[in-house]
C-alpha positions, 0 to 999 in steps of 0.5 A, spaced: 683 163 308 676 164 312 671 168 309 672 174 314 679 174 311 677 174 304 672 180 305 678 184 308 682 182 303 677 184 298 676 191 301 683 192 301 684 191 294 678 194 292 680 201 296 687 200 293 685 200 286 680 206 287 685 210 291 690 209 285 685 211 280 683 217 283 690 219 285 692 218 278 686 222 274 689 228 277 696 227 275 695 224 268 690 226 263 690 219 260 688 216 266 682 212 266 676 216 268 672 210 272 668 215 276 665 218 270 664 211 267 660 210 274 656 216 274 654 215 267 652 208 268 648 210 274 645 216 271 643 212 265 639 207 270 636 212 273 633 215 267 631 208 265 627 207 271 624 214 271 628 216 277 631 223 278 638 224 276 643 226 282 647 232 282 654 231 281 657 230 288 652 225 290 653 221 283 660 221 284 659 218 292 655 213 289 659 211 283 665 210 288 661 207 293 659 202 288 666 201 285 669 199 292 663 195 294 663 191 287 670 190 287 670 188 294 665 182 292 669 180 286 676 180 290 673 177 296 671 171 291 678 171 288 681 170 295 677 165 297 675 160 292 672 154 295 670 151 288 675 153 283 672 150 277 665 153 279 668 160 281 672 161 275 667 161 270 662 165 275 667 170 275 668 170 268 661 171 267 660 177 272 666 180 268 662 179 261 655 181 264 658 188 267 662 190 261 656 188 257 651 192 261 656 198 261 656 198 253 649 198 253 648 204 256 
């Protein structure tokens, strides 16, 4: 798979996951609130950098955009592993890094 197809595949996967999550949060109370997690993370980062916390609409848009962007990059890498013995550990490290950064906030 070439890089262009991998990027499109990653974008399609990330958009689908985000869309399903957004639709399910309105229907099921137990659905994970990834948007709220993203908004909280952005607000915490901005507060630590002494920045201004955006209003709810802007925070939501940034959180959803960030979710699609980072998941697209992740899924694109999975779709096009040129060196699987290097790609696997790097993706695992990336997941741990993101999980740890959310836990620290």
